C-alpha atoms as an extended CHARMM CRD file, in Angstrom:
* protein
*
       296  EXT
         1         1  MET       CA            122.0520000000       96.4790000000      107.2820000000  PROA      1               0.0000000000
         2         2  PRO       CA            118.3910000000       95.6410000000      108.3220000000  PROA      2               0.0000000000
         3         3  ASP       CA            116.5970000000       98.1230000000      110.7940000000  PROA      3               0.0000000000
         4         4  HSD       CA            114.3110000000       95.1240000000      112.3490000000  PROA      4               0.0000000000
         5         5  GLN       CA            113.8040000000       91.9240000000      112.1730000000  PROA      5               0.0000000000
         6         6  ASN       CA            111.3530000000       90.0760000000      114.0730000000  PROA      6               0.0000000000
         7         7  PRO       CA            109.6540000000       87.0480000000      113.2180000000  PROA      7               0.0000000000
         8         8  GLY       CA            105.6340000000       88.2730000000      113.3100000000  PROA      8               0.0000000000
         9         9  ILE       CA            103.6930000000       89.5420000000      110.3640000000  PROA      9               0.0000000000
        10        10  GLU       CA            102.9520000000       92.7020000000      112.1250000000  PROA      10              0.0000000000
        11        11  ASN       CA            106.6500000000       93.6450000000      112.6140000000  PROA      11              0.0000000000
        12        12  PRO       CA            107.7690000000       93.1300000000      108.4700000000  PROA      12              0.0000000000
        13        13  GLU       CA            111.4550000000       93.2430000000      107.9040000000  PROA      13              0.0000000000
        14        14  VAL       CA            113.0690000000       96.6610000000      106.7400000000  PROA      14              0.0000000000
        15        15  LEU       CA            116.2920000000       97.2840000000      105.1190000000  PROA      15              0.0000000000
        16        16  SER       CA            117.3550000000      101.0360000000      104.7550000000  PROA      16              0.0000000000
        17        17  PHE       CA            119.9580000000      102.1780000000      102.3240000000  PROA      17              0.0000000000
        18        18  PHE       CA            120.7370000000      105.6780000000      102.3760000000  PROA      18              0.0000000000
        19        19  ASP       CA            122.0930000000      107.7830000000       99.5690000000  PROA      19              0.0000000000
        20        20  GLU       CA            124.4390000000      111.3260000000      100.6160000000  PROA      20              0.0000000000
        21        21  ALA       CA            124.1900000000      112.0580000000       97.2790000000  PROA      21              0.0000000000
        22        22  THR       CA            120.9320000000      113.1110000000       96.9040000000  PROA      22              0.0000000000
        23        23  ASN       CA            120.0740000000      112.6830000000      100.8040000000  PROA      23              0.0000000000
        24        24  ALA       CA            117.4080000000      110.2910000000       99.3910000000  PROA      24              0.0000000000
        25        25  ALA       CA            116.6260000000      106.6860000000      101.5120000000  PROA      25              0.0000000000
        26        26  CYS       CA            115.4560000000      103.4540000000       99.4500000000  PROA      26              0.0000000000
        27        27  TYR       CA            113.9630000000      100.6880000000      101.2140000000  PROA      27              0.0000000000
        28        28  ILE       CA            113.7990000000       96.8700000000      101.0320000000  PROA      28              0.0000000000
        29        29  LEU       CA            110.6040000000       95.5990000000      102.3650000000  PROA      29              0.0000000000
        30        30  LYS       CA            110.8770000000       91.6600000000      103.3000000000  PROA      30              0.0000000000
        31        31  ASP       CA            107.9920000000       89.3820000000      104.1310000000  PROA      31              0.0000000000
        32        32  PRO       CA            109.3230000000       87.5450000000      107.3000000000  PROA      32              0.0000000000
        33        33  THR       CA            107.2290000000       84.6070000000      106.6990000000  PROA      33              0.0000000000
        34        34  SER       CA            108.6060000000       83.9130000000      102.7980000000  PROA      34              0.0000000000
        35        35  SER       CA            111.3980000000       85.0950000000      100.8040000000  PROA      35              0.0000000000
        36        36  ALA       CA            108.8700000000       87.3960000000       99.1360000000  PROA      36              0.0000000000
        37        37  CYS       CA            110.2880000000       91.4650000000       98.7970000000  PROA      37              0.0000000000
        38        38  ALA       CA            109.8900000000       94.7490000000       97.7500000000  PROA      38              0.0000000000
        39        39  VAL       CA            111.7340000000       97.9240000000       96.9800000000  PROA      39              0.0000000000
        40        40  ILE       CA            110.5240000000      100.9660000000       98.1610000000  PROA      40              0.0000000000
        41        41  ASP       CA            111.8910000000      104.2110000000       96.3270000000  PROA      41              0.0000000000
        42        42  SER       CA            115.1390000000      102.6790000000       94.4570000000  PROA      42              0.0000000000
        43        43  ILE       CA            118.1820000000      105.8140000000       93.4050000000  PROA      43              0.0000000000
        44        44  LEU       CA            119.7370000000      105.5440000000       90.0700000000  PROA      44              0.0000000000
        45        45  ASP       CA            122.9440000000      107.3990000000       90.5560000000  PROA      45              0.0000000000
        46        46  PHE       CA            123.4090000000      110.2900000000       88.1800000000  PROA      46              0.0000000000
        47        47  ASP       CA            126.3860000000      112.1300000000       87.0230000000  PROA      47              0.0000000000
        48        48  LEU       CA            124.6620000000      115.8310000000       86.2290000000  PROA      48              0.0000000000
        49        49  ALA       CA            127.6950000000      117.6030000000       85.2180000000  PROA      49              0.0000000000
        50        50  ALA       CA            128.6540000000      114.4230000000       82.8040000000  PROA      50              0.0000000000
        51        51  GLY       CA            124.8140000000      113.4640000000       82.0400000000  PROA      51              0.0000000000
        52        52  ARG       CA            125.6640000000      109.8870000000       83.3320000000  PROA      52              0.0000000000
        53        53  THR       CA            124.1600000000      107.4370000000       84.7080000000  PROA      53              0.0000000000
        54        54  GLN       CA            125.3470000000      104.5020000000       87.0170000000  PROA      54              0.0000000000
        55        55  THR       CA            124.0470000000      101.6030000000       88.8620000000  PROA      55              0.0000000000
        56        56  ARG       CA            125.6920000000      101.4710000000       91.5510000000  PROA      56              0.0000000000
        57        57  HSD       CA            123.1590000000      101.9110000000       94.2660000000  PROA      57              0.0000000000
        58        58  ALA       CA            120.6000000000       99.4580000000       92.9120000000  PROA      58              0.0000000000
        59        59  ASP       CA            123.2310000000       97.1400000000       92.3370000000  PROA      59              0.0000000000
        60        60  ASN       CA            123.7660000000       97.2530000000       95.9630000000  PROA      60              0.0000000000
        61        61  LEU       CA            119.9370000000       96.2710000000       96.0980000000  PROA      61              0.0000000000
        62        62  ILE       CA            120.4060000000       93.4790000000       93.5220000000  PROA      62              0.0000000000
        63        63  SER       CA            123.3110000000       91.7490000000       95.8100000000  PROA      63              0.0000000000
        64        64  GLU       CA            121.6540000000       92.2240000000       99.2060000000  PROA      64              0.0000000000
        65        65  ILE       CA            118.1430000000       90.1910000000       97.5370000000  PROA      65              0.0000000000
        66        66  THR       CA            120.2100000000       87.2540000000       95.8660000000  PROA      66              0.0000000000
        67        67  SER       CA            122.6310000000       86.7680000000       98.6580000000  PROA      67              0.0000000000
        68        68  ARG       CA            119.8810000000       86.4640000000      100.7520000000  PROA      68              0.0000000000
        69        69  GLY       CA            117.2580000000       84.3750000000       98.6450000000  PROA      69              0.0000000000
        70        70  TRP       CA            114.5810000000       86.5420000000       98.4490000000  PROA      70              0.0000000000
        71        71  SER       CA            112.2970000000       87.5630000000       95.5510000000  PROA      71              0.0000000000
        72        72  LEU       CA            111.3300000000       90.6410000000       94.6360000000  PROA      72              0.0000000000
        73        73  GLU       CA            107.3200000000       91.1890000000       93.9660000000  PROA      73              0.0000000000
        74        74  TRP       CA            107.1130000000       94.9520000000       93.8300000000  PROA      74              0.0000000000
        75        75  VAL       CA            109.3060000000       97.9980000000       92.6260000000  PROA      75              0.0000000000
        76        76  ILE       CA            107.3190000000      100.9310000000       93.7930000000  PROA      76              0.0000000000
        77        77  GLU       CA            107.4220000000      104.6300000000       94.2430000000  PROA      77              0.0000000000
        78        78  THR       CA            105.9550000000      106.7290000000       96.7100000000  PROA      78              0.0000000000
        79        79  HSD       CA            105.7680000000      109.4210000000       94.4510000000  PROA      79              0.0000000000
        80        80  VAL       CA            107.2900000000      111.1590000000       91.6450000000  PROA      80              0.0000000000
        81        81  HSD       CA            110.6000000000      112.2150000000       92.4920000000  PROA      81              0.0000000000
        82        82  ALA       CA            112.2120000000      115.2710000000       91.7600000000  PROA      82              0.0000000000
        83        83  ASP       CA            115.5470000000      114.7680000000       93.6700000000  PROA      83              0.0000000000
        84        84  HSD       CA            116.4370000000      111.5400000000       92.3310000000  PROA      84              0.0000000000
        85        85  LEU       CA            115.9570000000      109.2110000000       89.3140000000  PROA      85              0.0000000000
        86        86  SER       CA            114.1610000000      105.9620000000       89.7900000000  PROA      86              0.0000000000
        87        87  ALA       CA            116.2410000000      102.3440000000       88.8000000000  PROA      87              0.0000000000
        88        88  ALA       CA            112.6020000000      100.7630000000       88.9410000000  PROA      88              0.0000000000
        89        89  PRO       CA            112.9220000000       99.7960000000       85.1450000000  PROA      89              0.0000000000
        90        90  TYR       CA            116.4240000000       98.2830000000       86.2440000000  PROA      90              0.0000000000
        91        91  LEU       CA            115.7990000000       96.0810000000       89.3820000000  PROA      91              0.0000000000
        92        92  ALA       CA            112.3410000000       94.5930000000       87.8170000000  PROA      92              0.0000000000
        93        93  ARG       CA            114.8450000000       93.8310000000       84.4560000000  PROA      93              0.0000000000
        94        94  GLU       CA            117.1620000000       91.7480000000       86.8430000000  PROA      94              0.0000000000
        95        95  LEU       CA            115.3820000000       90.6440000000       89.1610000000  PROA      95              0.0000000000
        96        96  GLY       CA            111.4560000000       90.9670000000       88.0570000000  PROA      96              0.0000000000
        97        97  GLY       CA            108.5230000000       92.4970000000       90.0170000000  PROA      97              0.0000000000
        98        98  LYS       CA            105.7280000000       94.8370000000       88.7120000000  PROA      98              0.0000000000
        99        99  ILE       CA            106.8510000000       98.7850000000       88.7720000000  PROA      99              0.0000000000
       100       100  ALA       CA            103.6010000000      100.2990000000       90.6120000000  PROA      100             0.0000000000
       101       101  ILE       CA            102.9930000000      104.4340000000       91.7150000000  PROA      101             0.0000000000
       102       102  GLY       CA             99.7820000000      106.2490000000       92.6200000000  PROA      102             0.0000000000
       103       103  SER       CA             97.1750000000      106.6130000000       90.0480000000  PROA      103             0.0000000000
       104       104  ASN       CA             97.0260000000      110.4530000000       90.1120000000  PROA      104             0.0000000000
       105       105  ILE       CA            100.1270000000      109.8230000000       87.8680000000  PROA      105             0.0000000000
       106       106  ASP       CA             98.3740000000      111.2040000000       85.0720000000  PROA      106             0.0000000000
       107       107  THR       CA             97.7420000000      114.4640000000       86.6900000000  PROA      107             0.0000000000
       108       108  VAL       CA            102.0050000000      114.7920000000       86.8550000000  PROA      108             0.0000000000
       109       109  GLN       CA            102.3700000000      113.3720000000       84.0110000000  PROA      109             0.0000000000
       110       110  GLU       CA             99.6860000000      116.1340000000       82.2120000000  PROA      110             0.0000000000
       111       111  VAL       CA            101.2800000000      118.4380000000       83.4820000000  PROA      111             0.0000000000
       112       112  PHE       CA            104.9430000000      117.8210000000       83.1140000000  PROA      112             0.0000000000
       113       113  GLY       CA            103.9880000000      116.2920000000       80.1180000000  PROA      113             0.0000000000
       114       114  LYS       CA            103.5880000000      120.1230000000       78.7430000000  PROA      114             0.0000000000
       115       115  ILE       CA            106.4290000000      121.4490000000       79.8770000000  PROA      115             0.0000000000
       116       116  PHE       CA            109.0630000000      119.3330000000       79.2140000000  PROA      116             0.0000000000
       117       117  ASN       CA            106.9990000000      119.2510000000       75.5600000000  PROA      117             0.0000000000
       118       118  ALA       CA            106.9180000000      115.3160000000       75.0860000000  PROA      118             0.0000000000
       119       119  GLY       CA            105.2580000000      114.4990000000       72.2720000000  PROA      119             0.0000000000
       120       120  THR       CA            102.1330000000      113.1360000000       70.9580000000  PROA      120             0.0000000000
       121       121  GLU       CA            103.8770000000      109.5760000000       71.6680000000  PROA      121             0.0000000000
       122       122  PHE       CA            104.2590000000      110.4340000000       75.6140000000  PROA      122             0.0000000000
       123       123  GLN       CA            101.0850000000      108.4300000000       76.8820000000  PROA      123             0.0000000000
       124       124  MET       CA             99.6240000000      110.3550000000       80.1460000000  PROA      124             0.0000000000
       125       125  ASP       CA             97.2490000000      107.6350000000       81.7130000000  PROA      125             0.0000000000
       126       126  GLY       CA            100.1570000000      106.1130000000       83.9350000000  PROA      126             0.0000000000
       127       127  SER       CA            100.2040000000      103.3640000000       81.3180000000  PROA      127             0.0000000000
       128       128  GLN       CA            104.3440000000      103.0820000000       81.8390000000  PROA      128             0.0000000000
       129       129  PHE       CA            103.6190000000      101.1740000000       85.0590000000  PROA      129             0.0000000000
       130       130  ASP       CA            102.5770000000       97.7490000000       85.7020000000  PROA      130             0.0000000000
       131       131  ARG       CA            100.1110000000       99.0420000000       88.5440000000  PROA      131             0.0000000000
       132       132  LEU       CA             98.0520000000      102.0000000000       89.5920000000  PROA      132             0.0000000000
       133       133  PHE       CA             97.7270000000      102.2330000000       93.1310000000  PROA      133             0.0000000000
       134       134  THR       CA             94.0500000000      104.4000000000       94.5840000000  PROA      134             0.0000000000
       135       135  ASP       CA             93.2290000000      105.2800000000       97.9080000000  PROA      135             0.0000000000
       136       136  GLY       CA             92.2720000000      102.4290000000       99.9360000000  PROA      136             0.0000000000
       137       137  ASP       CA             93.8770000000       99.9190000000       97.5340000000  PROA      137             0.0000000000
       138       138  SER       CA             95.6950000000       96.5550000000       99.0280000000  PROA      138             0.0000000000
       139       139  PHE       CA             98.3130000000       94.1980000000       97.3320000000  PROA      139             0.0000000000
       140       140  ARG       CA            100.2450000000       91.5490000000       99.2180000000  PROA      140             0.0000000000
       141       141  ILE       CA            104.2610000000       90.8860000000       99.5750000000  PROA      141             0.0000000000
       142       142  GLY       CA            103.9330000000       87.4150000000      100.0430000000  PROA      142             0.0000000000
       143       143  ASN       CA            101.7710000000       87.2300000000      103.4370000000  PROA      143             0.0000000000
       144       144  MET       CA            102.1840000000       90.4210000000      104.2910000000  PROA      144             0.0000000000
       145       145  GLN       CA             99.0360000000       92.6530000000      103.1840000000  PROA      145             0.0000000000
       146       146  VAL       CA             99.9520000000       96.1950000000      102.8500000000  PROA      146             0.0000000000
       147       147  ASN       CA             97.3020000000       99.1710000000      102.7070000000  PROA      147             0.0000000000
       148       148  VAL       CA             97.9760000000      102.2210000000      100.2980000000  PROA      148             0.0000000000
       149       149  MET       CA             96.1610000000      105.8620000000      101.2910000000  PROA      149             0.0000000000
       150       150  HSD       CA             96.3620000000      108.8250000000       99.3000000000  PROA      150             0.0000000000
       151       151  THR       CA             98.4150000000      111.2840000000      100.3550000000  PROA      151             0.0000000000
       152       152  PRO       CA             98.9130000000      114.6500000000       98.2780000000  PROA      152             0.0000000000
       153       153  GLY       CA            100.1490000000      118.1100000000       98.7090000000  PROA      153             0.0000000000
       154       154  HSD       CA            103.9410000000      117.5860000000       97.8940000000  PROA      154             0.0000000000
       155       155  THR       CA            102.8110000000      116.2410000000       94.5390000000  PROA      155             0.0000000000
       156       156  PRO       CA             99.5350000000      115.5830000000       93.5850000000  PROA      156             0.0000000000
       157       157  ALA       CA             99.9170000000      111.3930000000       92.7810000000  PROA      157             0.0000000000
       158       158  CYS       CA            102.0610000000      110.9770000000       96.5590000000  PROA      158             0.0000000000
       159       159  VAL       CA            100.6140000000      107.7450000000       98.4270000000  PROA      159             0.0000000000
       160       160  THR       CA            101.7650000000      106.3180000000      101.8010000000  PROA      160             0.0000000000
       161       161  TYR       CA            102.0550000000      102.3270000000      102.3350000000  PROA      161             0.0000000000
       162       162  VAL       CA            101.3610000000      101.0290000000      105.3070000000  PROA      162             0.0000000000
       163       163  CYS       CA            101.9410000000       97.2700000000      106.3460000000  PROA      163             0.0000000000
       164       164  GLY       CA            101.9730000000       95.7450000000      109.7630000000  PROA      164             0.0000000000
       165       165  ASP       CA            103.6990000000       98.5450000000      112.3470000000  PROA      165             0.0000000000
       166       166  VAL       CA            105.3420000000      100.4380000000      109.4070000000  PROA      166             0.0000000000
       167       167  ALA       CA            104.5340000000      102.8000000000      106.4880000000  PROA      167             0.0000000000
       168       168  PHE       CA            106.2680000000      104.3360000000      104.3920000000  PROA      168             0.0000000000
       169       169  ILE       CA            105.5570000000      108.3050000000      103.5390000000  PROA      169             0.0000000000
       170       170  GLY       CA            107.3730000000      109.3950000000      100.9220000000  PROA      170             0.0000000000
       171       171  ASP       CA            107.8290000000      113.0780000000      101.4570000000  PROA      171             0.0000000000
       172       172  THR       CA            104.8390000000      114.5910000000      103.3770000000  PROA      172             0.0000000000
       173       173  LEU       CA            106.9770000000      114.8550000000      106.8690000000  PROA      173             0.0000000000
       174       174  PHE       CA            110.7670000000      115.0270000000      107.3100000000  PROA      174             0.0000000000
       175       175  MET       CA            112.3500000000      114.1210000000      110.7110000000  PROA      175             0.0000000000
       176       176  PRO       CA            110.5660000000      116.0340000000      112.9970000000  PROA      176             0.0000000000
       177       177  ASP       CA            113.8860000000      118.4890000000      113.6380000000  PROA      177             0.0000000000
       178       178  PHE       CA            113.3600000000      119.4850000000      110.1980000000  PROA      178             0.0000000000
       179       179  GLY       CA            109.3680000000      119.3630000000      109.4330000000  PROA      179             0.0000000000
       180       180  THR       CA            107.5330000000      118.8810000000      106.2800000000  PROA      180             0.0000000000
       181       181  SER       CA            107.8490000000      118.9170000000      102.1430000000  PROA      181             0.0000000000
       182       182  ARG       CA            107.5900000000      121.5500000000      100.2090000000  PROA      182             0.0000000000
       183       183  SER       CA            104.2750000000      122.0400000000       98.2890000000  PROA      183             0.0000000000
       184       184  ASP       CA            105.2020000000      124.5380000000       95.5660000000  PROA      184             0.0000000000
       185       185  PHE       CA            105.6560000000      121.9440000000       92.6850000000  PROA      185             0.0000000000
       186       186  PRO       CA            102.7500000000      122.0740000000       90.0130000000  PROA      186             0.0000000000
       187       187  GLY       CA             99.9440000000      120.4800000000       91.0840000000  PROA      187             0.0000000000
       188       188  GLY       CA            101.2320000000      120.7740000000       95.0860000000  PROA      188             0.0000000000
       189       189  SER       CA             99.2150000000      122.3010000000       97.8490000000  PROA      189             0.0000000000
       190       190  ALA       CA             99.5770000000      123.1000000000      101.3540000000  PROA      190             0.0000000000
       191       191  THR       CA             96.3740000000      122.4040000000      102.1360000000  PROA      191             0.0000000000
       192       192  ASP       CA             96.3060000000      118.9690000000      100.8670000000  PROA      192             0.0000000000
       193       193  LEU       CA             99.8090000000      118.6110000000      102.3300000000  PROA      193             0.0000000000
       194       194  TYR       CA             98.6790000000      119.3900000000      105.4410000000  PROA      194             0.0000000000
       195       195  HSD       CA             95.5390000000      117.1150000000      105.5590000000  PROA      195             0.0000000000
       196       196  SER       CA             97.6050000000      114.2680000000      104.2280000000  PROA      196             0.0000000000
       197       197  ILE       CA             99.8090000000      114.2930000000      107.1520000000  PROA      197             0.0000000000
       198       198  GLN       CA             96.9290000000      114.3010000000      109.4160000000  PROA      198             0.0000000000
       199       199  LYS       CA             95.9610000000      111.2490000000      107.7340000000  PROA      199             0.0000000000
       200       200  ILE       CA             99.4630000000      109.7100000000      108.5060000000  PROA      200             0.0000000000
       201       201  LEU       CA             99.3500000000      111.2860000000      111.9080000000  PROA      201             0.0000000000
       202       202  ALA       CA             95.8190000000      109.1870000000      112.8320000000  PROA      202             0.0000000000
       203       203  LEU       CA             97.8910000000      105.7280000000      112.4800000000  PROA      203             0.0000000000
       204       204  PRO       CA             98.8760000000      104.2560000000      115.7160000000  PROA      204             0.0000000000
       205       205  ASP       CA            101.0700000000      106.0480000000      117.8240000000  PROA      205             0.0000000000
       206       206  GLN       CA            103.7290000000      103.1720000000      117.5160000000  PROA      206             0.0000000000
       207       207  THR       CA            103.9780000000      103.4010000000      113.6570000000  PROA      207             0.0000000000
       208       208  ARG       CA            107.2060000000      103.7820000000      112.8940000000  PROA      208             0.0000000000
       209       209  LEU       CA            107.4200000000      105.8880000000      109.5710000000  PROA      209             0.0000000000
       210       210  PHE       CA            109.9700000000      105.6560000000      107.1340000000  PROA      210             0.0000000000
       211       211  LEU       CA            111.1720000000      108.5710000000      105.2460000000  PROA      211             0.0000000000
       212       212  CYS       CA            112.5510000000      109.4310000000      101.4460000000  PROA      212             0.0000000000
       213       213  HSD       CA            114.7880000000      112.1370000000      102.5610000000  PROA      213             0.0000000000
       214       214  ASP       CA            117.0090000000      113.6980000000      105.5720000000  PROA      214             0.0000000000
       215       215  TYR       CA            118.5520000000      116.9930000000      105.4240000000  PROA      215             0.0000000000
       216       216  LYS       CA            120.3590000000      116.7690000000      108.8930000000  PROA      216             0.0000000000
       217       217  ALA       CA            118.7140000000      119.6990000000      110.8360000000  PROA      217             0.0000000000
       218       218  PRO       CA            120.8390000000      122.6130000000      111.7150000000  PROA      218             0.0000000000
       219       219  GLY       CA            123.0590000000      120.6980000000      114.8810000000  PROA      219             0.0000000000
       220       220  ARG       CA            122.3970000000      117.0200000000      114.3830000000  PROA      220             0.0000000000
       221       221  THR       CA            125.5570000000      115.2230000000      113.0660000000  PROA      221             0.0000000000
       222       222  GLU       CA            124.1250000000      112.0350000000      111.7650000000  PROA      222             0.0000000000
       223       223  PHE       CA            121.4670000000      111.2610000000      109.1330000000  PROA      223             0.0000000000
       224       224  CYS       CA            118.3590000000      109.7410000000      110.2310000000  PROA      224             0.0000000000
       225       225  TRP       CA            115.1320000000      108.2240000000      108.2800000000  PROA      225             0.0000000000
       226       226  GLU       CA            113.2610000000      106.6670000000      110.6950000000  PROA      226             0.0000000000
       227       227  THR       CA            111.0680000000      108.0520000000      113.4620000000  PROA      227             0.0000000000
       228       228  THR       CA            107.2670000000      106.9100000000      114.4470000000  PROA      228             0.0000000000
       229       229  VAL       CA            103.5330000000      108.3570000000      115.0790000000  PROA      229             0.0000000000
       230       230  ALA       CA            104.2420000000      109.0690000000      118.1600000000  PROA      230             0.0000000000
       231       231  VAL       CA            107.3440000000      111.4900000000      118.3740000000  PROA      231             0.0000000000
       232       232  GLN       CA            106.2150000000      113.2680000000      114.9350000000  PROA      232             0.0000000000
       233       233  LYS       CA            103.0890000000      114.7080000000      116.8010000000  PROA      233             0.0000000000
       234       234  GLN       CA            104.3710000000      115.6720000000      119.9010000000  PROA      234             0.0000000000
       235       235  GLN       CA            108.1120000000      117.1530000000      118.0660000000  PROA      235             0.0000000000
       236       236  ASN       CA            107.2650000000      117.5070000000      114.3730000000  PROA      236             0.0000000000
       237       237  ILE       CA            108.7970000000      121.5370000000      114.2670000000  PROA      237             0.0000000000
       238       238  HSD       CA            105.8210000000      122.3590000000      111.3820000000  PROA      238             0.0000000000
       239       239  VAL       CA            103.0860000000      120.4890000000      112.4350000000  PROA      239             0.0000000000
       240       240  GLY       CA            103.3050000000      118.3720000000      115.8080000000  PROA      240             0.0000000000
       241       241  GLY       CA            101.5640000000      119.8950000000      118.8700000000  PROA      241             0.0000000000
       242       242  GLY       CA             98.7030000000      120.0330000000      116.8380000000  PROA      242             0.0000000000
       243       243  LYS       CA             99.1810000000      123.0560000000      114.5430000000  PROA      243             0.0000000000
       244       244  SER       CA             96.3090000000      124.4570000000      112.5810000000  PROA      244             0.0000000000
       245       245  GLU       CA             95.9110000000      124.2150000000      109.0960000000  PROA      245             0.0000000000
       246       246  GLN       CA             95.5280000000      127.7200000000      108.9650000000  PROA      246             0.0000000000
       247       247  ASP       CA             98.8970000000      128.2780000000      110.5610000000  PROA      247             0.0000000000
       248       248  PHE       CA            100.6850000000      125.4580000000      108.6240000000  PROA      248             0.0000000000
       249       249  VAL       CA             99.1630000000      126.6850000000      105.4230000000  PROA      249             0.0000000000
       250       250  ALA       CA            100.7230000000      130.6800000000      106.2260000000  PROA      250             0.0000000000
       251       251  PHE       CA            103.9870000000      128.9480000000      107.3370000000  PROA      251             0.0000000000
       252       252  ARG       CA            104.4110000000      126.1120000000      103.8860000000  PROA      252             0.0000000000
       253       253  THR       CA            103.7450000000      129.3100000000      101.5630000000  PROA      253             0.0000000000
       254       254  ALA       CA            106.1920000000      131.3590000000      102.7840000000  PROA      254             0.0000000000
       255       255  ARG       CA            108.5760000000      128.7190000000      103.2020000000  PROA      255             0.0000000000
       256       256  ASP       CA            108.1560000000      127.4260000000       99.6730000000  PROA      256             0.0000000000
       257       257  ALA       CA            108.3980000000      130.6810000000       98.1040000000  PROA      257             0.0000000000
       258       258  GLN       CA            111.8390000000      130.8270000000       99.1870000000  PROA      258             0.0000000000
       259       259  LEU       CA            113.1850000000      127.7220000000       98.0980000000  PROA      259             0.0000000000
       260       260  SER       CA            115.0700000000      127.0550000000       94.8400000000  PROA      260             0.0000000000
       261       261  MET       CA            114.6150000000      124.2680000000       92.6950000000  PROA      261             0.0000000000
       262       262  PRO       CA            116.1110000000      120.5950000000       93.5880000000  PROA      262             0.0000000000
       263       263  LYS       CA            119.1940000000      120.2380000000       91.4780000000  PROA      263             0.0000000000
       264       264  LEU       CA            117.7160000000      117.2610000000       89.9150000000  PROA      264             0.0000000000
       265       265  ILE       CA            114.3290000000      118.4760000000       89.0400000000  PROA      265             0.0000000000
       266       266  ILE       CA            115.0670000000      118.2990000000       85.2520000000  PROA      266             0.0000000000
       267       267  PRO       CA            116.2560000000      115.1660000000       84.5080000000  PROA      267             0.0000000000
       268       268  SER       CA            114.4460000000      113.7580000000       87.3140000000  PROA      268             0.0000000000
       269       269  ILE       CA            110.8850000000      114.1980000000       86.5520000000  PROA      269             0.0000000000
       270       270  GLN       CA            111.7450000000      113.7840000000       82.8710000000  PROA      270             0.0000000000
       271       271  VAL       CA            112.4230000000      110.0190000000       83.9670000000  PROA      271             0.0000000000
       272       272  ASN       CA            110.3840000000      109.1680000000       86.9220000000  PROA      272             0.0000000000
       273       273  MET       CA            107.0030000000      110.0800000000       85.1950000000  PROA      273             0.0000000000
       274       274  ARG       CA            108.1170000000      107.7750000000       82.2840000000  PROA      274             0.0000000000
       275       275  ALA       CA            108.0610000000      104.7370000000       85.1960000000  PROA      275             0.0000000000
       276       276  GLY       CA            111.8430000000      105.2150000000       85.3100000000  PROA      276             0.0000000000
       277       277  ARG       CA            113.0050000000      104.7730000000       81.9080000000  PROA      277             0.0000000000
       278       278  MET       CA            114.7130000000      107.3420000000       79.6670000000  PROA      278             0.0000000000
       279       279  PRO       CA            112.7140000000      109.2510000000       76.6790000000  PROA      279             0.0000000000
       280       280  PRO       CA            112.9750000000      107.8240000000       73.7870000000  PROA      280             0.0000000000
       281       281  ALA       CA            115.7250000000      107.8100000000       71.5140000000  PROA      281             0.0000000000
       282       282  GLU       CA            116.1260000000      110.4940000000       68.7410000000  PROA      282             0.0000000000
       283       283  ASP       CA            116.6160000000      110.0550000000       65.2720000000  PROA      283             0.0000000000
       284       284  ASP       CA            121.0580000000      109.5420000000       66.2540000000  PROA      284             0.0000000000
       285       285  GLY       CA            119.8470000000      106.6760000000       68.0820000000  PROA      285             0.0000000000
       286       286  LYS       CA            120.7670000000      108.3500000000       71.4200000000  PROA      286             0.0000000000
       287       287  LEU       CA            118.8760000000      109.4460000000       74.3300000000  PROA      287             0.0000000000
       288       288  TYR       CA            118.4160000000      113.0980000000       75.3460000000  PROA      288             0.0000000000
       289       289  LEU       CA            117.1450000000      114.8940000000       78.0500000000  PROA      289             0.0000000000
       290       290  LYS       CA            115.6150000000      118.3700000000       77.5580000000  PROA      290             0.0000000000
       291       291  VAL       CA            115.8470000000      121.5270000000       79.9680000000  PROA      291             0.0000000000
       292       292  PRO       CA            112.9580000000      123.8590000000       79.8750000000  PROA      292             0.0000000000
       293       293  ILE       CA            113.9520000000      127.0530000000       79.4130000000  PROA      293             0.0000000000
       294       294  ASN       CA            111.8700000000      129.6830000000       82.2380000000  PROA      294             0.0000000000
       295       295  ARG       CA            108.9070000000      126.8650000000       82.9170000000  PROA      295             0.0000000000
       296       296  LEU       CA            109.7810000000      126.1870000000       86.7660000000  PROA      296             0.0000000000
């Protein structure tokens, strides 16, 4: 259901969709002055035990968009997700729209292409995507302008999309009672994450921040995936109240050392570094995902 509907272009329409299986949030961002919209951080259902994909979540997005007579212009990612598979190619095939991500995707592809021994046919230049955004880029969804901020730390390719009074911040921040994302994946950096968070917190206090995930902090009974800059600055348990870079980096580094890998990281990275596409079929015509041993 819509979180906000305001006719002013500074208040774009946002529809939120939360997937409890992956604790992931996906969004439709809609221009209130036209039929144009974008999908941000789509989800492809994946049964790890069976190695089987389904499109229930993506079909729900398609139903919402088509039933309202909207036009999908963009299918965009805040980063290469390690905890769910992207449905970007499926959405683009069904509804159209360009698939886009941050330009530092090539760094992620180079690191994980080697980890998964992706082979010489795997291009590590981001060419699997229709558009690569750099810091300071802008693009349009209908009549709305969307500005791109490079916000690395969780991964080298993380970006934040700012449109009017909303920002889609990927895995930089969680809800204030849960804190911040990990920074220990290959190419991650607690120092970079701290500076990226400061860029986000420099947005106007009233900016609505839409998150990629929620895990329900202890004592909270409901999933939440929207907050504001003002609330994060005041209440975030990891960076709120002006916590110093030194203190944050020390905390984040110690915390990350205690975390296990996300349960879907192996299938997710292989697919998402290819813009949501599976690796090429093998000589029997079937699709396979690799499990690198002792590499993560």
